[in-house]
MDTraj code that builds the backbone (N, CA, C; nanometers):
import mdtraj as md
import numpy as np

residues = "UNK UNK UNK UNK UNK UNK UNK UNK UNK UNK UNK UNK UNK UNK UNK UNK UNK UNK UNK UNK UNK UNK UNK UNK UNK UNK UNK UNK UNK UNK UNK UNK UNK UNK UNK UNK UNK UNK UNK UNK UNK UNK UNK UNK UNK UNK UNK UNK UNK UNK UNK UNK UNK UNK UNK UNK UNK UNK UNK UNK UNK UNK UNK UNK UNK UNK UNK UNK UNK UNK UNK UNK UNK UNK UNK UNK UNK UNK UNK UNK UNK UNK UNK UNK UNK UNK UNK UNK UNK UNK UNK UNK UNK UNK UNK UNK UNK UNK UNK UNK UNK UNK UNK UNK UNK UNK UNK UNK UNK UNK UNK UNK UNK UNK UNK UNK UNK UNK UNK UNK UNK UNK UNK UNK UNK UNK UNK UNK UNK UNK UNK UNK UNK UNK UNK UNK UNK UNK UNK UNK UNK UNK UNK UNK UNK UNK UNK UNK UNK UNK UNK UNK UNK UNK UNK UNK UNK UNK UNK UNK UNK UNK UNK UNK".split()
xyz = np.array([
    [13.5798, 18.7176, 23.3248],
    [13.6344, 18.8367, 23.2614],
    [13.6072, 18.9561, 23.3526],
    [13.7057, 19.0426, 23.3706],
    [13.6867, 19.1668, 23.4447],
    [13.6026, 19.2617, 23.3603],
    [13.5448, 19.3613, 23.4256],
    [13.4690, 19.4624, 23.3519],
    [13.5608, 19.5339, 23.2550],
    [13.5084, 19.5592, 23.1370],
    [13.5818, 19.6312, 23.0339],
    [13.5174, 19.7669, 23.0146],
    [13.5977, 19.8686, 22.9902],
    [13.5441, 20.0009, 22.9584],
    [13.5355, 20.0112, 22.8068],
    [13.4131, 20.0288, 22.7584],
    [13.3846, 20.0366, 22.6155],
    [13.3430, 20.1794, 22.5839],
    [13.3970, 20.2333, 22.4740],
    [13.3627, 20.3687, 22.4302],
    [13.3090, 20.3598, 22.2875],
    [13.1855, 20.4082, 22.2696],
    [13.1238, 20.4158, 22.1371],
    [13.1045, 20.5628, 22.1035],
    [13.1679, 20.6080, 21.9949],
    [13.1713, 20.7489, 21.9552],
    [13.0713, 20.7694, 21.8407],
    [12.9738, 20.8577, 21.8630],
    [12.8684, 20.8815, 21.7649],
    [12.8744, 21.0224, 21.7081],
    [12.8162, 21.0391, 21.5885],
    [12.8191, 21.1654, 21.5162],
    [12.7361, 21.2742, 21.5839],
    [12.6423, 21.2352, 21.6685],
    [12.5586, 21.3347, 21.7356],
    [12.5127, 21.2810, 21.8707],
    [12.4721, 21.3729, 21.9560],
    [12.4169, 21.3345, 22.0860],
    [12.2905, 21.2514, 22.0668],
    [12.2081, 21.2900, 21.9702],
    [12.0837, 21.2177, 21.9437],
    [12.1119, 21.0733, 21.9040],
    [12.2120, 21.0528, 21.8186],
    [12.2491, 20.9168, 21.7776],
    [12.2984, 20.8361, 21.8961],
    [12.3792, 20.8988, 21.9803],
    [12.4304, 20.8298, 22.0996],
    [12.3158, 20.7924, 22.1932],
    [12.2176, 20.8808, 22.2073],
    [12.1042, 20.8510, 22.2953],
    [12.0188, 20.7369, 22.2410],
    [12.0028, 20.7296, 22.1087],
    [11.9296, 20.6172, 22.0494],
    [12.0045, 20.4857, 22.0726],
    [12.1363, 20.4884, 22.0544],
    [12.2164, 20.3684, 22.0802],
    [12.2110, 20.3315, 22.2280],
    [12.2140, 20.4320, 22.3143],
    [12.2047, 20.4066, 22.4583],
    [12.0742, 20.3356, 22.4918],
    [11.9642, 20.3800, 22.4335],
    [11.8349, 20.3150, 22.4580],
    [11.8403, 20.1676, 22.4169],
    [11.9031, 20.1402, 22.3029],
    [11.9180, 20.0018, 22.2576],
    [12.0023, 19.9215, 22.3558],
    [12.1126, 19.9794, 22.4006],
    [12.2020, 19.9103, 22.4942],
    [12.1298, 19.8840, 22.6267],
    [12.0548, 19.9816, 22.6733],
    [11.9808, 19.9625, 22.7987],
    [11.8759, 19.8518, 22.7838],
    [11.8103, 19.8458, 22.6686],
    [11.7147, 19.7377, 22.6437],
    [11.7853, 19.6033, 22.6407],
    [11.9014, 19.5969, 22.5762],
    [11.9795, 19.4726, 22.5726],
    [12.0170, 19.4283, 22.7136],
    [12.0546, 19.5250, 22.7975],
    [12.0899, 19.4932, 22.9361],
    [11.9669, 19.4441, 23.0128],
    [11.8542, 19.5107, 22.9938],
    [11.7317, 19.4716, 23.0639],
    [11.6867, 19.3313, 23.0241],
    [11.7165, 19.2927, 22.9015],
    [11.6781, 19.1606, 22.8514],
    [11.7848, 19.0542, 22.8800],
    [11.8973, 19.0936, 22.9399],
    [11.9996, 18.9980, 22.9801],
    [12.1015, 18.9601, 22.8741],
    [12.1061, 19.0320, 22.7632],
    [12.2025, 19.0007, 22.6572],
    [12.3413, 19.0562, 22.6856],
    [12.3473, 19.1613, 22.7683],
    [12.4734, 19.2241, 22.8059],
    [12.4578, 19.2756, 22.9486],
    [12.5691, 19.2800, 23.0228],
    [12.5682, 19.3383, 23.1574],
    [12.6364, 19.4738, 23.1521],
    [12.5776, 19.5704, 23.2196],
    [12.6363, 19.7033, 23.2330],
    [12.6387, 19.7365, 23.3807],
    [12.7487, 19.7951, 23.4272],
    [12.7487, 19.8434, 23.5650],
    [12.7398, 19.9950, 23.5700],
    [12.7920, 20.0636, 23.4700],
    [12.7803, 20.2093, 23.4626],
    [12.7829, 20.2505, 23.3169],
    [12.7111, 20.3570, 23.2893],
    [12.7175, 20.4180, 23.1570],
    [12.7228, 20.5696, 23.1760],
    [12.7920, 20.6331, 23.0855],
    [12.7981, 20.7794, 23.0860],
    [12.7932, 20.8263, 22.9421],
    [12.7456, 20.9473, 22.9249],
    [12.7486, 21.0082, 22.7929],
    [12.8401, 21.1300, 22.8019],
    [12.9354, 21.1371, 22.7112],
    [13.0319, 21.2469, 22.7053],
    [12.9972, 21.3278, 22.5808],
    [12.9777, 21.4581, 22.5994],
    [12.9411, 21.5448, 22.4875],
    [13.0339, 21.6654, 22.4815],
    [13.0404, 21.7235, 22.3627],
    [13.1129, 21.8498, 22.3427],
    [13.0143, 21.9458, 22.2767],
    [12.9945, 22.0606, 22.3398],
    [12.9001, 22.1566, 22.2826],
    [12.9706, 22.2424, 22.1766],
    [12.8965, 22.3247, 22.1026],
    [12.9577, 22.4056, 21.9964],
    [13.0671, 22.5005, 22.0464],
    [13.0634, 22.5372, 22.1766],
    [13.1665, 22.6251, 22.2325],
    [13.2901, 22.5478, 22.2780],
    [13.2884, 22.4148, 22.2649],
    [13.4034, 22.3340, 22.3008],
    [13.4004, 22.2749, 22.4407],
    [13.2960, 22.3040, 22.5195],
    [13.2875, 22.2493, 22.6551],
    [13.2523, 22.1017, 22.6502],
    [13.3274, 22.0224, 22.7243],
    [13.3049, 21.8779, 22.7323],
    [13.2419, 21.8468, 22.8667],
    [13.1337, 21.7684, 22.8642],
    [13.0704, 21.7249, 22.9886],
    [13.0518, 21.5741, 22.9844],
    [13.0528, 21.5154, 23.1023],
    [13.0255, 21.3722, 23.1168],
    [12.9181, 21.3587, 23.2231],
    [12.8136, 21.2873, 23.1892],
    [12.7023, 21.2693, 23.2822],
    [12.6629, 21.1223, 23.2859],
    [12.6177, 21.0771, 23.4032],
    [12.5661, 20.9392, 23.4081],
    [12.4542, 20.9260, 23.3057],
    [12.4596, 20.8202, 23.2268],
    [12.3583, 20.8004, 23.1241],
    [12.2311, 20.7420, 23.1820],
    [12.2430, 20.6678, 23.2906],
    [12.1248, 20.6085, 23.3527],
    [12.1489, 20.5954, 23.5012],
    [12.0954, 20.6881, 23.5799],
    [12.1197, 20.6822, 23.7241],
    [12.0580, 20.5592, 23.7901],
    [11.9737, 20.4837, 23.7182],
    [11.9114, 20.3651, 23.7761],
    [11.9996, 20.2410, 23.7660],
    [12.1045, 20.2448, 23.6832],
    [12.1922, 20.1283, 23.6723],
    [12.2680, 20.1092, 23.8024],
    [12.2992, 19.9837, 23.8381],
    [12.3784, 19.9626, 23.9594],
    [12.5146, 20.0275, 23.9450],
    [12.5683, 20.0773, 24.0555],
    [12.6975, 20.1453, 24.0531],
    [12.8093, 20.0467, 24.0796],
    [12.9100, 20.0517, 23.9941],
    [13.0297, 19.9725, 24.0147],
    [13.1420, 20.0650, 24.0537],
    [13.2599, 20.0110, 24.0698],
    [13.3725, 20.0961, 24.1054],
    [13.4663, 20.1174, 23.9884],
    [13.4339, 20.0627, 23.8707],
    [13.5259, 20.0730, 23.7580],
    [13.5407, 20.2153, 23.7085],
    [13.4317, 20.2914, 23.7036],
    [13.4431, 20.4288, 23.6561],
    [13.4237, 20.5291, 23.7670],
    [13.3511, 20.4946, 23.8712],
    [13.3338, 20.5800, 23.9882],
    [13.3402, 20.7287, 23.9610],
    [13.3609, 20.8092, 24.0636],
    [13.3702, 20.9527, 24.0474],
    [13.2630, 21.0208, 24.1289],
    [13.2661, 21.1494, 24.1344],
    [13.1656, 21.2248, 24.2072],
    [13.0844, 21.3027, 24.1054],
    [12.9519, 21.2822, 24.1052],
    [12.8671, 21.3559, 24.0121],
    [12.8899, 21.5041, 24.0358],
    [12.9174, 21.5767, 23.9305],
    [12.9394, 21.7192, 23.9419],
    [13.0833, 21.7573, 23.9717],
    [13.1716, 21.6600, 23.9910],
    [13.3126, 21.6901, 24.0119],
    [13.3658, 21.7607, 23.8885],
    [13.4307, 21.8722, 23.9084],
    [13.4899, 21.9441, 23.7962],
    [13.6389, 21.9183, 23.8018],
    [13.6926, 21.8663, 23.6917],
    [13.8357, 21.8403, 23.6865],
    [13.9017, 21.9496, 23.6052],
    [14.0295, 21.9724, 23.6329],
    [14.0981, 22.0902, 23.5828],
    [14.1322, 22.0900, 23.4364],
    [14.2289, 22.1706, 23.4018],
    [14.2707, 22.1876, 23.2644],
    [14.1904, 22.2982, 23.1976],
    [14.1952, 22.3006, 23.0674],
    [14.1266, 22.4036, 22.9909],
    [13.9794, 22.3718, 22.9710],
    [13.9410, 22.2464, 22.9997],
    [13.8047, 22.2029, 22.9751],
    [13.7384, 22.1757, 23.1087],
    [13.6185, 22.2275, 23.1312],
    [13.5411, 22.1930, 23.2497],
    [13.4745, 22.0594, 23.2267],
    [13.4915, 21.9644, 23.3177],
    [13.4366, 21.8305, 23.2980],
    [13.3555, 21.7857, 23.4186],
    [13.2247, 21.8094, 23.4218],
    [13.1471, 21.7454, 23.5278],
    [13.1550, 21.5944, 23.5072],
    [13.1867, 21.5191, 23.6085],
    [13.2180, 21.3771, 23.5925],
    [13.1152, 21.2910, 23.6651],
    [13.1053, 21.1640, 23.6241],
    [13.0022, 21.0720, 23.6675],
    [13.0377, 20.9879, 23.7884],
    [12.9419, 20.9190, 23.8364],
    [12.9600, 20.8089, 23.9279],
    [12.9612, 20.8449, 24.0744],
    [13.0112, 20.7554, 24.1541],
    [13.0122, 20.7706, 24.2993],
    [13.1462, 20.7221, 24.3524],
    [13.2245, 20.8124, 24.4122],
    [13.3501, 20.7706, 24.4742],
    [13.3292, 20.7270, 24.6175],
    [13.2243, 20.7752, 24.6813],
    [13.2023, 20.7436, 24.8222],
    [13.2028, 20.5932, 24.8411],
    [13.2806, 20.5479, 24.9359],
    [13.2863, 20.4052, 24.9639],
    [13.3778, 20.3282, 24.8720],
    [13.4487, 20.3941, 24.7824],
    [13.5336, 20.3226, 24.6877],
    [13.6722, 20.2934, 24.7445],
    [13.6992, 20.3350, 24.8661],
    [13.8288, 20.3052, 24.9254],
    [13.8796, 20.4215, 25.0068],
    [14.0048, 20.4139, 25.0473],
    [14.0644, 20.5200, 25.1275],
    [14.0865, 20.6441, 25.0416],
    [14.1139, 20.7561, 25.1058],
    [14.1270, 20.8829, 25.0340],
    [14.2324, 20.8764, 24.9240],
    [14.3447, 20.8132, 24.9505],
    [14.4498, 20.8042, 24.8481],
    [14.4006, 20.7248, 24.7287],
    [14.3298, 20.6166, 24.7549],
    [14.2730, 20.5368, 24.6461],
    [14.1711, 20.6171, 24.5676],
    [14.0889, 20.6965, 24.6367],
    [13.9908, 20.7807, 24.5690],
    [14.0591, 20.8846, 24.4815],
    [14.1693, 20.9432, 24.5318],
    [14.2408, 21.0437, 24.4536],
    [14.2967, 20.9810, 24.3264],
    [14.3571, 20.8628, 24.3374],
    [14.4110, 20.7938, 24.2201],
    [14.2977, 20.7598, 24.1248],
    [14.1863, 20.7094, 24.1789],
    [14.0718, 20.6737, 24.0967],
    [14.0192, 20.7966, 24.0230],
    [14.0061, 20.9092, 24.0906],
    [13.9581, 21.0329, 24.0290],
    [14.0535, 21.0787, 23.9190],
    [14.1851, 21.0642, 23.9422],
    [14.2830, 21.1020, 23.8397],
    [14.2692, 21.0127, 23.7170],
    [14.2470, 20.8825, 23.7368],
    [14.2272, 20.7916, 23.6237],
    [14.0995, 20.8267, 23.5485],
    [13.9930, 20.8592, 23.6217],
    [13.8675, 20.8979, 23.5600],
    [13.8838, 21.0268, 23.4817],
    [13.9527, 21.1243, 23.5406],
    [13.9785, 21.2503, 23.4710],
    [14.0526, 21.2232, 23.3404],
    [14.1506, 21.1359, 23.3444],
    [14.2272, 21.1024, 23.2252],
    [14.1375, 21.0382, 23.1186],
    [14.0528, 20.9436, 23.1608],
    [13.9622, 20.8777, 23.0666],
    [13.8679, 20.9783, 23.0025],
    [13.8027, 21.0601, 23.0832],
    [13.7070, 21.1580, 23.0309],
    [13.7782, 21.2601, 22.9422],
    [13.8965, 21.3044, 22.9822],
    [13.9725, 21.3988, 22.8992],
    [14.0073, 21.3371, 22.7643],
    [14.0507, 21.2114, 22.7664],
    [14.0864, 21.1427, 22.6419],
    [13.9654, 21.1313, 22.5506],
    [13.8538, 21.0858, 22.6051],
    [13.7313, 21.0735, 22.5250],
    [13.6877, 21.2115, 22.4766],
    [13.6856, 21.3098, 22.5662],
    [13.6437, 21.4451, 22.5301],
    [13.7289, 21.5069, 22.4219],
    [13.8584, 21.4797, 22.4241],
    [13.9484, 21.5353, 22.3227],
    [13.9273, 21.4724, 22.1854],
    [13.8676, 21.3526, 22.1815],
    [13.8483, 21.2828, 22.0544],
    [13.7149, 21.3141, 21.9879],
    [13.6225, 21.3766, 22.0596],
    [13.4932, 21.4043, 21.9988],
    [13.4871, 21.5491, 21.9522],
    [13.4190, 21.5695, 21.8412],
    [13.4038, 21.7033, 21.7876],
    [13.2800, 21.7721, 21.8423],
    [13.2624, 21.8966, 21.8029],
    [13.1458, 21.9734, 21.8456],
    [13.0188, 21.9008, 21.8050],
    [12.9254, 21.8932, 21.8971],
    [12.7946, 21.8295, 21.8787],
    [12.8021, 21.6774, 21.8630],
    [12.9180, 21.6179, 21.8823],
    [12.9301, 21.4719, 21.8825],
    [12.9156, 21.4218, 22.0253],
    [12.9058, 21.2908, 22.0398],
    [12.8910, 21.2331, 22.1734],
    [12.9529, 21.0946, 22.1761],
    [12.9911, 21.0529, 22.2958],
    [13.0433, 20.9180, 22.3149],
    [12.9715, 20.8540, 22.4330],
    [12.9439, 20.7262, 22.4202],
    [12.8937, 20.6470, 22.5315],
    [13.0130, 20.5769, 22.5925],
    [13.0269, 20.5874, 22.7234],
    [13.1336, 20.5199, 22.7965],
    [13.0634, 20.4240, 22.8921],
    [13.0968, 20.2959, 22.8826],
    [13.0260, 20.1943, 22.9606],
    [13.1238, 20.0979, 23.0244],
    [13.0908, 20.0521, 23.1436],
    [13.1623, 19.9385, 23.1993],
    [13.0776, 19.8155, 23.1690],
    [13.1414, 19.7180, 23.1070],
    [13.0728, 19.5980, 23.0605],
    [13.1389, 19.4762, 23.1254],
    [13.0745, 19.4183, 23.2278],
    [13.1298, 19.2976, 23.2889],
    [13.1174, 19.1750, 23.1992],
    [13.0100, 19.1689, 23.1169],
    [12.9910, 19.0482, 23.0353],
    [12.8963, 19.0752, 22.9195],
    [12.9201, 19.0049, 22.8092],
    [12.8284, 18.9995, 22.6963],
    [12.7807, 18.8552, 22.6894],
    [12.6498, 18.8350, 22.7006],
    [12.5948, 18.6992, 22.7035],
    [12.5467, 18.6515, 22.5677],
    [12.5173, 18.7427, 22.4768],
    [12.4711, 18.7059, 22.3428],
    [12.5242, 18.8089, 22.2437],
    [12.6479, 18.7871, 22.1985],
    [12.7157, 18.8833, 22.1119],
    [12.6420, 18.9044, 21.9802],
    [12.5803, 18.8005, 21.9281],
    [12.5104, 18.8139, 21.8002],
    [12.3914, 18.9094, 21.8121],
    [12.3130, 18.8952, 21.9169],
    [12.1987, 18.9844, 21.9378],
    [12.2455, 19.1276, 21.9615],
    [12.3507, 19.1440, 22.0417],
    [12.4049, 19.2775, 22.0674],
    [12.4515, 19.3398, 21.9364],
    [12.5276, 19.2649, 21.8580],
    [12.5772, 19.3167, 21.7288],
    [12.4617, 19.3527, 21.6360],
    [12.3628, 19.2650, 21.6259],
    [12.2521, 19.2891, 21.5341],
    [12.1712, 19.4123, 21.5738],
    [12.1413, 19.4262, 21.7024],
    [12.0587, 19.5406, 21.7448],
    [12.1359, 19.6720, 21.7391],
    [12.2638, 19.6692, 21.7772],
    [12.3428, 19.7932, 21.7688],
    [12.3736, 19.8291, 21.6237],
    [12.3650, 19.7309, 21.5349],
    [12.3871, 19.7572, 21.3927],
    [12.2919, 19.8613, 21.3362],
    [12.1762, 19.8755, 21.3977],
    [12.0802, 19.9769, 21.3531],
    [12.1359, 20.1184, 21.3693],
    [12.2387, 20.1339, 21.4512],
    [12.2973, 20.2659, 21.4770],
    [12.4350, 20.2823, 21.4127],
    [12.4727, 20.1877, 21.3266],
    [12.6093, 20.1880, 21.2727],
    [12.6376, 20.3048, 21.1791],
    [12.5361, 20.3589, 21.1133],
    [12.5607, 20.4722, 21.0231],
    [12.6141, 20.5938, 21.0968],
    [12.5739, 20.6104, 21.2226],
    [12.6172, 20.7264, 21.3015],
    [12.7380, 20.6953, 21.3888],
    [12.7816, 20.5690, 21.3922],
    [12.8968, 20.5295, 21.4746],
    [13.0262, 20.5713, 21.4060],
    [13.1037, 20.6541, 21.4748],
    [13.2306, 20.7010, 21.4189],
    [13.3468, 20.6110, 21.4576],
    [13.3434, 20.5579, 21.5811],
    [13.4487, 20.4654, 21.6247],
    [13.3995, 20.3881, 21.7457],
    [13.4639, 20.2742, 21.7688],
    [13.4325, 20.1912, 21.8851],
    [13.5634, 20.1442, 21.9462],
    [13.5804, 20.1705, 22.0746],
    [13.6975, 20.1227, 22.1479],
    [13.6515, 20.0102, 22.2391],
    [13.6904, 19.8882, 22.2030],
    [13.6532, 19.7694, 22.2792],
    [13.7823, 19.7004, 22.3194],
    [13.8080, 19.6860, 22.4494],
    [13.9332, 19.6234, 22.4938],
    [13.9505, 19.4823, 22.4356],
    [14.0759, 19.4430, 22.4190],
    [14.1093, 19.3165, 22.3528],
    [14.0414, 19.1956, 22.4167],
    [14.0356, 19.1893, 22.5480],
    [13.9743, 19.0740, 22.6142],
    [13.8268, 19.0607, 22.5817],
    [13.7549, 19.1706, 22.5847],
    [13.6124, 19.1677, 22.5517],
    [13.5929, 19.1396, 22.4035],
    [13.6769, 19.1998, 22.3204],
    [13.6675, 19.1751, 22.1760],
    [13.6899, 19.0266, 22.1463],
    [13.7862, 18.9645, 22.2136],
    [13.8120, 18.8217, 22.1938],
    [13.6914, 18.7375, 22.2357],
    [13.6282, 18.7737, 22.3470],
    [13.5092, 18.7013, 22.3932],
    [13.3946, 18.7164, 22.2932],
    [13.3751, 18.8356, 22.2407],
    [13.2711, 18.8587, 22.1408],
    [13.3002, 18.7763, 22.0154],
    [13.4245, 18.7804, 21.9687],
    [13.4630, 18.7017, 21.8502],
    [13.4401, 18.5531, 21.8729],
    [13.4740, 18.5045, 21.9940],
    [13.4546, 18.3639, 22.0253],
    [13.3065, 18.3277, 22.0181],
    [13.2219, 18.4126, 22.0737],
    [13.0781, 18.3867, 22.0697],
    [13.0247, 18.3885, 21.9266],
    [13.0725, 18.4802, 21.8454],
    [13.0236, 18.4911, 21.7093],
    [13.0713, 18.3751, 21.6222],
    [13.1896, 18.3198, 21.6497],
    [13.2421, 18.2044, 21.5752],
    [13.1705, 18.0759, 21.6133],
    [13.1232, 18.0696, 21.7364],
    [13.0616, 17.9466, 21.7855],
    [13.1659, 17.8547, 21.8451],
    [13.1235, 17.7382, 21.8917],
    [13.2180, 17.6451, 21.9550],
    [13.3229, 17.5959, 21.8546],
    [13.4448, 17.5798, 21.9056],
    [13.5528, 17.5272, 21.8202],
    [13.5255, 17.3807, 21.7889],
    [13.5384, 17.3428, 21.6628],
    [13.5201, 17.2010, 21.6282],
    [13.6353, 17.1190, 21.6831],
    [13.6045, 17.0073, 21.7399],
    [13.7095, 16.9197, 21.7952],
    [13.7482, 16.8106, 21.7002],
])
top = md.Topology()
chain = top.add_chain()
for i, resn in enumerate(residues, 1):
    res = top.add_residue(resn, chain, resSeq=i)
    for name in ("N", "CA", "C"):
        top.add_atom(name, md.element.get_by_symbol(name[0]), res)
traj = md.Trajectory(xyz[None], top)
């Protein structure tokens, strides 16, 4: 399975940070793989920012970007990741435009004082454990965007092996 970009939208930055800690623990224990995580927040004045959630995680090229890159429009968006080495200049420009679009989309969906975790997830190795531990944060979870391929893999793991 290719890496999937997962977005978990929480009622507050504090709730998102608690869920992030759980996700990082799950990754450290081998239940899920993460290549990048970012936290997207909107302050009471409407400013949206995106910051790497854990600079110690290995860097992938799925979300890339230049830390501190400000993308245009009406919203200032410091963006995450590392574009250096991600390809030729044209590829970097396209990648930055895709990242700007992703961050803008996420930023437009969160309200003041809310936050979203944006993660690249190459694999989930134990969907039941991930579901159970993240369930502790479900009261503050407003929405979850999980791509169809990853959702199908999670469902398959939760159902167990198909009877023959």
